[in-house]
ROZANU-580008 format. One record per residue: residue in three letters; chain; z, y, x of N, C-alpha, C in turn. Coordinates in pm, 1 decimal. Layout:
BEGIN
   dolo   sevex        n.z        n.y        n.x       ca.z       ca.y       ca.x        c.z        c.y        c.x
    ALA       A          Z          Y          X          Z          Y          X          Z          Y          X
...
END
This chain:
BEGIN
   dolo   sevex        n.z        n.y        n.x       ca.z       ca.y       ca.x        c.z        c.y        c.x
    LEU       A      651.1    -8822.5   -11014.3      701.6    -8716.1   -11099.7      591.5    -8648.3   -11180.1
    MET       A      472.5    -8639.9   -11119.7      361.4    -8576.4   -11189.4      273.3    -8683.3   -11252.8
    PRO       A      216.0    -8653.0   -11367.4      124.7    -8749.6   -11428.4        7.4    -8779.0   -11335.8
    ALA       A      -49.6    -8900.2   -11346.6     -157.1    -8944.1   -11257.8     -280.2    -8855.8   -11268.6
    ASN       A     -314.3    -8810.2   -11389.6     -434.1    -8726.5   -11403.6     -416.5    -8589.8   -11337.2
    VAL       A     -295.5    -8537.8   -11332.8     -270.1    -8410.5   -11265.8     -271.8    -8432.3   -11115.1
    ARG       A     -210.2    -8541.4   -11069.1     -206.7    -8571.1   -10926.9     -346.5    -8586.9   -10869.7
    SER       A     -434.2    -8651.1   -10942.7     -568.7    -8675.9   -10890.8     -657.9    -8551.8   -10898.7
    SER       A     -634.6    -8463.3   -10992.4     -721.8    -8346.7   -11007.6     -678.2    -8227.5   -10922.7
    THR       A     -555.8    -8227.4   -10875.2     -503.8    -8112.7   -10801.6     -429.7    -8161.2   -10678.6
    HIS       A     -458.1    -8095.6   -10567.7     -385.5    -8130.5   -10445.3     -266.0    -8037.1   -10432.2
    ILE       A     -147.1    -8092.2   -10447.3      -24.6    -8014.8   -10434.4       59.4    -8081.6   -10327.0
    SER       A      102.6    -8001.9   -10231.3      188.8    -8057.6   -10127.4      307.4    -7965.9   -10106.3
    ALA       A      421.7    -8026.0   -10094.8      543.5    -7951.8   -10065.8      612.7    -8023.5    -9951.4
    SER       A      658.6    -7945.4    -9854.6      727.1    -8003.9    -9739.7      836.3    -7908.8    -9695.7
    ALA       A      899.3    -7942.5    -9583.8     1003.2    -7853.9    -9530.7      943.6    -7720.4    -9488.6
    GLY       A      813.7    -7719.4    -9458.6      746.5    -7595.7    -9418.6      714.7    -7503.7    -9533.5
    GLY       A      718.0    -7553.0    -9655.7      690.8    -7467.1    -9770.2      608.3    -7536.0    -9876.0
    PHE       A      571.2    -7459.6    -9975.5      496.0    -7506.8   -10090.6      356.3    -7448.4   -10076.5
    ASN       A      259.5    -7530.3   -10045.1      126.2    -7482.8   -10009.9       30.3    -7497.3   -10128.0
    VAL       A       38.3    -7403.4   -10223.3      -47.1    -7407.6   -10341.5      -85.0    -7264.2   -10377.4
    SER       A     -210.3    -7245.1   -10413.0     -254.6    -7111.3   -10452.0     -213.9    -7083.6   -10596.9
    PRO       A     -204.1    -6957.4   -10634.7     -170.8    -6923.9   -10773.5     -273.2    -6977.4   -10873.3
    GLN       A     -400.0    -6985.3   -10833.5     -503.2    -7036.7   -10923.5     -475.9    -7183.2   -10957.9
    VAL       A     -431.7    -7261.2   -10858.8     -401.4    -7402.4   -10883.1     -281.8    -7414.7   -10975.8
    ILE       A     -180.4    -7333.2   -10955.7      -61.7    -7338.0   -11041.7      -98.9    -7301.0   -11185.2
    ASN       A     -188.4    -7205.0   -11203.1     -230.7    -7164.7   -11337.8     -307.2    -7274.8   -11410.1
    ARG       A     -372.7    -7364.9   -11336.3     -448.7    -7473.0   -11398.7     -362.3    -7594.0   -11433.2
    LEU       A     -239.0    -7596.3   -11391.4     -151.3    -7710.6   -11419.0     -113.1    -7714.0   -11566.4
    PRO       A      -76.4    -7830.6   -11617.2      -26.8    -7838.3   -11755.9       97.7    -7751.0   -11773.2
    ALA       A      117.9    -7706.3   -11893.9      225.3    -7610.4   -11924.1      363.2    -7653.4   -11875.4
    PRO       A      407.6    -7778.0   -11897.8      542.7    -7812.4   -11852.3      558.0    -7807.0   -11700.3
    ILE       A      454.7    -7849.5   -11628.7      462.6    -7846.6   -11481.9      452.9    -7702.6   -11432.3
    HIS       A      362.7    -7624.9   -11493.1      349.3    -7483.1   -11457.9      482.4    -7410.6   -11477.9
    ASP       A      545.5    -7434.4   -11592.4      672.5    -7369.1   -11622.5      781.8    -7413.1   -11525.4
    ALA       A      783.9    -7539.8   -11487.5      886.2    -7588.9   -11394.5      869.8    -7525.6   -11256.0
    ILE       A      747.2    -7517.9   -11209.6      722.7    -7457.8   -11077.5      755.5    -7309.5   -11079.6
    THR       A      710.8    -7238.6   -11182.9      738.7    -7095.4   -11193.0      888.9    -7069.1   -11203.2
    ALA       A      958.5    -7148.4   -11283.3     1103.6    -7130.2   -11298.7     1176.0    -7157.3   -11167.2
    SER       A     1128.0    -7254.0   -11089.5     1195.7    -7282.8   -10962.2     1179.7    -7166.9   -10864.5
    PHE       A     1061.3    -7104.8   -10862.3     1043.1    -6988.3   -10775.5     1129.4    -6871.3   -10820.9
    VAL       A     1133.9    -6847.7   -10950.8     1216.1    -6738.4   -11004.1     1362.6    -6761.9   -10970.5
    HIS       A     1409.4    -6884.9   -10986.4     1548.8    -6917.4   -10955.3     1578.0    -6895.6   -10806.5
    ALA       A     1485.1    -6936.7   -10720.2     1505.7    -6920.6   -10576.6     1512.5    -6773.4   -10537.1
    ILE       A     1422.3    -6691.5   -10592.8     1422.4    -6549.1   -10560.3     1547.0    -6482.1   -10615.2
    ASP       A     1588.4    -6518.1   -10736.2     1712.9    -6464.0   -10791.5     1830.8    -6496.6   -10701.6
    MET       A     1836.2    -6619.8   -10652.9     1947.6    -6661.4   -10568.5     1949.6    -6582.6   -10437.3
    VAL       A     1832.5    -6558.0   -10381.0     1826.3    -6479.9   -10256.7     1885.0    -6341.1   -10278.9
    PHE       A     1847.3    -6275.6   -10388.8     1899.4    -6142.0   -10414.7     2048.1    -6144.9   -10449.4
    LEU       A     2093.4    -6245.9   -10521.4     2235.8    -6254.4   -10554.9     2322.0    -6273.6   -10430.4
    VAL       A     2267.8    -6336.8   -10328.4     2342.2    -6355.4   -10203.6     2325.0    -6234.5   -10112.3
    ALA       A     2204.0    -6175.9   -10106.1     2176.0    -6068.7   -10011.0     2239.2    -5935.0   -10050.6
    VAL       A     2244.1    -5903.6   -10177.3     2296.7    -5773.0   -10219.5     2443.8    -5755.8   -10183.3
    PRO       A     2532.4    -5853.7   -10206.9     2671.1    -5833.8   -10163.9     2684.3    -5815.9   -10012.0
    PHE       A     2602.8    -5887.7    -9935.1     2606.8    -5868.6    -9789.5     2560.7    -5728.8    -9751.5
    ALA       A     2458.1    -5676.9    -9818.1     2409.6    -5542.5    -9789.5     2515.7    -5438.1    -9823.1
    VAL       A     2582.2    -5454.1    -9936.1     2687.8    -5360.5    -9974.2     2804.1    -5368.0    -9875.0
    LEU       A     2841.3    -5488.4    -9837.1     2950.3    -5505.9    -9741.0     2917.9    -5441.4    -9606.6
    THR       A     2796.9    -5462.5    -9555.8     2761.3    -5402.3    -9427.0     2754.3    -5250.5    -9437.2
    PHE       A     2711.6    -5197.9    -9551.1     2711.2    -5052.4    -9568.5     2853.4    -4997.8    -9566.4
    LEU       A     2944.7    -5064.5    -9634.8     3084.7    -5018.5    -9635.9     3146.9    -5027.3    -9497.1
    ILE       A     3114.6    -5130.8    -9423.1     3165.5    -5142.6    -9286.3     3109.3    -5031.2    -9199.3
    SER       A     2982.4    -4994.9    -9220.7     2923.1    -4887.4    -9140.3     2991.5    -4753.6    -9167.3
    LEU       A     3044.1    -4734.0    -9287.6     3116.1    -4609.7    -9317.3     3247.6    -4602.3    -9240.5
    ALA       A     3304.5    -4716.0    -9206.0     3431.5    -4717.9    -9134.9     3415.3    -4699.7    -8984.0
    LEU       A     3294.5    -4710.4    -8932.9     3272.5    -4693.8    -8789.0     3292.3    -4548.6    -8749.9
    ARG       A     3352.8    -4528.4    -8635.1     3372.2    -4390.4    -8591.2     3247.2    -4342.7    -8518.7
    GLU       A     3222.6    -4213.3    -8527.8     3103.2    -4155.4    -8467.7     3127.1    -4130.0    -8319.6
    LEU       A     3033.7    -4171.6    -8238.2     3039.6    -4146.4    -8094.8     2933.9    -4042.6    -8059.8
    LYS       A     2973.8    -3941.2    -7984.3     2877.2    -3839.9    -7943.5     2786.0    -3898.4    -7837.0
    LEU       A     2659.3    -3867.9    -7847.6     2563.4    -3914.1    -7749.0     2563.5    -3821.1    -7628.6
    ARG       A     2522.5    -3874.7    -7515.0     2514.5    -3791.3    -7394.8     2400.8    -3690.9    -7409.6
    THR       A     2413.4    -3579.5    -7338.8     2307.4    -3479.1    -7339.5     2222.2    -3486.9    -7215.0
    SER       A     2258.5    -3573.2    -7119.7     2178.1    -3592.3    -6999.2     2155.7    -3741.4    -6979.2
    SER       A     2059.3    -3774.3    -6893.4     2025.3    -3914.3    -6873.8     2122.7    -3985.2    -6781.6
    GLY       A     2192.3    -3912.2    -6698.4     2284.6    -3973.9    -6605.0     2217.8    -4018.4    -6476.4
    LEU       A     2088.8    -3988.4    -6461.1     2018.7    -4025.7    -6338.5     2052.0    -3932.6    -6223.1
    PHE       A     2084.0    -3808.2    -6254.6     2114.2    -3709.5    -6151.3     2253.2    -3653.4    -6174.9
    ALA       A     2317.4    -3610.0    -6067.5     2443.4    -3536.7    -6081.0     2409.3    -3399.1    -6137.4
    ASP       A     2509.6    -3324.4    -6183.3     2483.7    -3196.3    -6249.3     2400.1    -3101.8    -6164.2
    GLY       A     2426.7    -3089.1    -6035.6     2353.8    -2996.6    -5949.5     2216.7    -3047.5    -5910.3
    GLU       A     2195.7    -3176.2    -5921.8     2069.6    -3235.0    -5876.9     1960.3    -3230.2    -5983.1
    VAL       A     1993.0    -3193.1    -6105.0     1895.0    -3196.4    -6213.4     1778.1    -3103.1    -6184.1
    ALA       A     1806.5    -2978.5    -6149.2     1699.6    -2881.4    -6123.3     1617.9    -2923.0    -6001.4
    ALA       A     1684.0    -2968.7    -5895.1     1611.8    -3010.6    -5774.7     1526.4    -3133.0    -5803.5
    GLY       A     1578.1    -3226.2    -5880.3     1501.5    -3346.1    -5915.4     1382.1    -3313.3    -6001.9
    ALA       A     1398.5    -3218.7    -6095.0     1288.2    -3179.8    -6181.9     1179.1    -3110.9    -6101.4
    ALA       A     1217.7    -3022.9    -6008.0     1118.7    -2953.6    -5925.4     1044.1    -3052.5    -5836.6
    GLU       A     1115.4    -3147.5    -5781.3     1053.0    -3249.4    -5696.3      955.6    -3334.8    -5777.0
    MET       A      995.2    -3371.4    -5895.0      909.7    -3453.9    -5980.8      784.0    -3376.3    -6021.0
    GLU       A      799.3    -3246.1    -6050.6      685.5    -3164.2    -6089.3      586.5    -3150.1    -5975.3
    SER       A      636.5    -3130.6    -5853.7      545.2    -3117.8    -5739.7      474.5    -3250.4    -5711.4
    GLU       A      542.4    -3362.2    -5729.0      480.7    -3492.8    -5707.8      371.6    -3517.5    -5813.0
    LEU       A      398.1    -3481.6    -5938.3      298.0    -3496.6    -6043.7      176.0    -3408.4    -6017.2
    ALA       A      197.9    -3287.7    -5967.9       86.5    -3198.6    -5935.3        3.5    -3257.7    -5821.9
    ARG       A       67.5    -3317.3    -5721.4       -3.3    -3379.0    -5609.8      -88.7    -3495.5    -5658.7
    VAL       A      -33.6    -3579.6    -5747.1     -107.6    -3694.1    -5798.7     -224.5    -3646.6    -5884.8
    ALA       A     -202.8    -3545.4    -5967.1     -310.2    -3493.2    -6051.9     -422.1    -3436.1    -5967.2
    GLU       A     -387.9    -3366.4    -5860.4     -489.2    -3308.4    -5772.8     -567.2    -3416.8    -5699.1
    ALA       A     -498.1    -3521.8    -5656.3     -563.3    -3629.6    -5581.6     -656.3    -3711.8    -5670.1
    THR       A     -626.8    -3721.0    -5798.7     -708.5    -3804.2    -5888.1     -802.5    -3723.0    -5974.9
    ALA       A     -805.7    -3591.0    -5958.4     -891.1    -3505.6    -6040.5    -1037.3    -3525.9    -6003.2
    PRO       A    -1126.4    -3517.2    -6102.1    -1269.9    -3524.4    -6071.2    -1310.9    -3407.1    -5983.0
    VAL       A    -1417.8    -3424.5    -5906.7    -1463.4    -3321.7    -5814.7    -1501.7    -3195.5    -5893.0
    GLY       A    -1459.3    -3080.8    -5842.2    -1494.4    -2954.6    -5904.3    -1393.8    -2901.5    -6002.2
    ILE       A    -1286.1    -2979.2    -6032.1    -1182.1    -2933.4    -6124.5    -1056.7    -2906.5    -6043.3
    ASP       A    -1000.4    -2785.5    -6058.5     -881.5    -2748.0    -5983.4     -764.2    -2737.4    -6080.8
    TYR       A     -671.1    -2829.7    -6073.5     -554.7    -2827.1    -6163.0     -443.2    -2737.2    -6110.9
    GLY       A     -453.0    -2692.4    -5987.1     -347.4    -2610.6    -5928.0     -356.6    -2466.1    -5964.4
    ALA       A     -466.9    -2421.0    -6016.7     -488.4    -2277.6    -6045.4     -428.2    -2237.9    -6176.3
END
């Protein structure tokens, strides 16, 4: 597809993994090949946006139809009466760990 002099002067490879060419190499190609490669990229990007925008609009409209659910105000780890007792127990345990790991001469309990 490419003229022999272009093929030998420039290494261009395209595979299922992608098109592995720097912009500098594309700029050095002859005008018809440069234009064909540039137009193919422009067409591909246009197609991506033409497909993605309707999906984005559709998902936004669907999100408007979802009903709002109130979030919980507690974690659910403790029963209502156990929250204060659990917090006090956790605070005393943290103070014990801080005191046990504190450097010598520093009192975190004061």
